[in-house]
Each structure stands twice: as structure tokens, then as C-alpha cells.
C-alpha positions as a Markdown table, in Angstrom:
| # | Residue | x | y | z |
|---|---|---|---|---|
| 1 | Met | -54.6 | -108.4 | 79.0 |
| 2 | Leu | -52.3 | -107.2 | 76.3 |
| 3 | Lys | -53.4 | -109.8 | 73.9 |
| 4 | Asn | -57.1 | -108.7 | 74.5 |
| 5 | Phe | -55.9 | -105.2 | 73.7 |
| 6 | Ile | -54.3 | -106.1 | 70.5 |
| 7 | Gln | -57.3 | -108.1 | 69.4 |
| 8 | Ser | -59.7 | -105.2 | 70.1 |
| 9 | Val | -57.7 | -102.6 | 68.5 |
| 10 | Gly | -56.2 | -104.6 | 65.6 |
| 11 | Ile | -52.6 | -105.1 | 64.5 |
| 12 | Ile | -52.6 | -102.5 | 61.9 |
| 13 | Asn | -54.1 | -99.8 | 64.1 |
| 14 | Leu | -51.6 | -100.7 | 66.9 |
| 15 | Leu | -48.8 | -100.3 | 64.5 |
| 16 | Leu | -50.1 | -97.0 | 63.4 |
| 17 | Leu | -50.2 | -95.8 | 67.1 |
| 18 | Val | -46.7 | -96.9 | 67.6 |
| 19 | Val | -45.8 | -94.7 | 64.5 |
| 20 | Val | -47.7 | -91.8 | 65.9 |
| 21 | Leu | -45.9 | -92.0 | 69.3 |
| 22 | Ser | -42.5 | -92.3 | 67.6 |
| 23 | Ile | -43.4 | -89.2 | 65.5 |
| 24 | Ile | -44.2 | -87.4 | 68.8 |
| 25 | Val | -40.8 | -88.5 | 70.4 |
| 26 | Val | -38.8 | -87.4 | 67.3 |
| 27 | Ser | -40.7 | -84.1 | 67.2 |
| 28 | Glu | -39.9 | -83.3 | 70.8 |
| 29 | Tyr | -36.4 | -84.2 | 70.3 |
| 30 | Met | -35.9 | -81.9 | 67.3 |
| 31 | Tyr | -37.7 | -79.2 | 69.2 |
| 32 | Leu | -35.5 | -79.4 | 72.3 |
| 33 | Thr | -32.4 | -79.4 | 70.1 |
| 34 | Gly | -33.2 | -76.3 | 68.3 |
| 35 | Asn | -34.9 | -77.3 | 65.1 |
| 36 | Lys | -38.2 | -75.7 | 66.1 |
| 37 | Leu | -39.6 | -75.2 | 62.6 |
| 38 | Asp | -38.9 | -78.8 | 61.6 |
| 39 | Ala | -40.2 | -80.2 | 64.8 |
| 40 | Ile | -43.5 | -78.3 | 64.3 |
| 41 | Phe | -43.8 | -79.6 | 60.8 |
| 42 | Ile | -43.3 | -83.1 | 61.8 |
| 43 | Ala | -45.6 | -82.8 | 64.9 |
| 44 | Phe | -48.5 | -82.1 | 62.5 |
| 45 | Trp | -48.1 | -85.5 | 61.0 |
| 46 | Ala | -49.4 | -87.3 | 64.2 |
| 47 | Pro | -52.9 | -85.8 | 64.2 |
| 48 | Thr | -53.1 | -86.2 | 60.4 |
| 49 | Ile | -52.4 | -90.0 | 60.7 |
| 50 | Leu | -54.9 | -90.2 | 63.5 |
| 51 | Gly | -57.4 | -88.4 | 61.4 |
| 52 | Phe | -56.9 | -90.9 | 58.5 |
| 53 | Met | -57.3 | -93.8 | 60.9 |
| 54 | Asn | -60.7 | -92.4 | 62.1 |
| 55 | Tyr | -61.8 | -91.6 | 58.6 |
| 56 | Phe | -61.0 | -95.2 | 57.3 |
| 57 | Lys | -62.5 | -96.7 | 60.5 |
| 58 | Tyr | -66.0 | -95.0 | 60.1 |
| 59 | Arg | -66.2 | -94.8 | 56.3 |
| 60 | Lys | -68.8 | -97.2 | 55.0 |
């Protein structure tokens, strides 16, 4: 099941999704520890990366 998911998504996209999830976790940690402005700045990276993934996927 996992192997089929990796094949359908692709290794590069899977790595980028892991990066996006780690960005979200780091941002939440920073927000909860009091670095609210830095956390908000870092949180904007996740949708930006996802947007670039969509752009490059559908660009032809």
C-alpha cells in the first residue's frame, strides 16, 4: 500500500510533502514558545511550496 502511494505520488513530491509537514511542525513549536512573528513568517512557506508543486505539475 505504501509502495503504491510512493509510486503514484513520486519520490520528489513525497520529499516535498515531508518538508512541508516539518515546516508546519516547526512553525507550531515556535508559535507555542513565544516567537509568534517568526512562526507566522515560517508558516507561509508551506503553502508557497505547495503552490510551486502545483505550478510545476500542471505547467505544460
